[in-house]
Phi, psi and omega in degrees: 000006185307322179297344186262359187307317184296302177304317183294310182292329178294316178299317181300317178292326178292311182297324173300319181293311185290333176294344175273343184275179182256353186287156178291142174240131184235119176261121179240130187224160187282159189272067175199178181300319181299311178299314183289321175300318181291328174294321178297324182294317180290325174296319176296321181294307185288327173300316175300324178282351176095000186271091188258359181254031177287139181259129179245126185226128180278126181281139179281350183206147177288355175268122178265106189271166175304320177295327176297315180292322178296318185289316180289326174299326180279317186288322190241350172055232185273077179247171167268120181259135174232120180258126183247125173063042173173187175074341178275056178216164185298326179295342180266354187300322181296315182296317179296324178296330177288308186294333179294335185298325182249350188289149174288327180194153171233123179240139181233128177240112186203157183232006184279154177301141186204138173241010179290162179260136178295131182282149173310130175091344178288152168240128184227131172244112181210139178287338191288333179268008178230029173075014182251170185253172184288000176296340175275089192295165181294320176297318178300319179293324173299320174299317183295328171288308186298317184302326180282347177275307180201160174282135171202177181273089181261345197308304185294334187283312182294329180286325175297322179302313178299321178293319183297319184268006183052049178292150179267358173297142181276132177204159176282109176275123181243168179295330180288325176295315175305317185285317179298315180304307182293326177294316174306310173310307184297310179303313187298334187271319185273338185282158176293131183298330183260337187240079179210154182254122177298329178301309181302314182295320178299316176300317185298304185290347179275349182259103190302318180294316182294320180296319177295321177299315179296326183294318181296317180295317179293315181301320180298319179295312182298310178305316181293316182293320178300318181294319174296314177300316186294327182292331184254004178288141178245130185247115179248131172269121181280167184303327185271007179094345175296150172262126174251119181253127178246133181218126180273083184290350175287346172278345185268301179232152175277155177305136181093346183272170176252135001279157183289159186296331175296319178300316180299316182300317181293316182292325172300309178306310179300322179294322177292321178302318187279349184290142181302134180101344183262008184295131170087352179279141175278127186231128170236134178245129180244115167266131185222162174227195180284348182212022178203158172218139176241134187235151172225141183223137180278178180295330179293317177298319175298321175299333180271001173109008180287129175222104181297324181298312181297316180301313177298317178299325175291322174297332177296329178273321181289321186259355175060237187284353179299316187267121180274313179192162181172166178150194178142231183248169180302319189254358184208104182214177181207158182212133173257139180216164182298141181311131175100351180266016191294327182288319176299315180294313184294319179296322180294316176302313182303316184289320179300309186292326182286341178281353183277135182226001181082000000 
């Protein structure tokens, strides 16, 4: 992470400074285990520094819309804004430009692919702008910043972040990390985005017995949803030999329910990869609804040139107003589109995937 030393240390110094002031601090984080782990790391950091009036708000999407900027500018005014696991994307620029006008400062910690330019006065910590990959998760990046500010118990949180996002960085995986990771995913999905206590969440995951009970509930929900999704998944062999898996996740869970549709897509994808006879095959899985698609691709597909983020960016230009927003990583991304265009979108993905030959 040496290329990131400058931005990380700059942000650490900034957090130390604003923790001593009286201005409002607002932490907004993405709705998943990585985003919540990062927010919890910052919570423990600010608590250790004695800054106990920080506001934590879960964002419904990693895309910061114009309406989000208008609402936050109205609700929080001249605050220091910290965005975790989102917002560092072109689709968020209009919303960010609104909140920047009145904000005391804007800090972004994110690991998603991005081609946006850093605005004057912003502080951004992202591996993508420094030749590094998205395996450096947002929760892990929060840890790298926070540990330079003060010592606190961050260990289980940054490791759970890596586990939640299937990072390739090496760390010792324990049953506790697996349980905390799934519980963070679970909590971030089912709790009210506006009315929750970070203190309560912190106490819950610090209690091994309570964490295990929540884990069993979450695991049962994931296993049940995965079995249902696998039963309706369609596996197609394309002309180039790649496997394209289609699963209508909208039939399994409603938006905002647990497990989230992206997790179901990932679990079905993993099940197809592990199926006997699929060893060495390039596999892309599309979980879809009437207005969204979530994609996963294995290493073999990536080696053949599949890049979900690039395909989605291409669709934004090719399909015009059909695409609302989208992006992510090469092998794990999502796209929102106008309702009713699912066949058009799925056919377009199928053509792109079938054209790959390595």
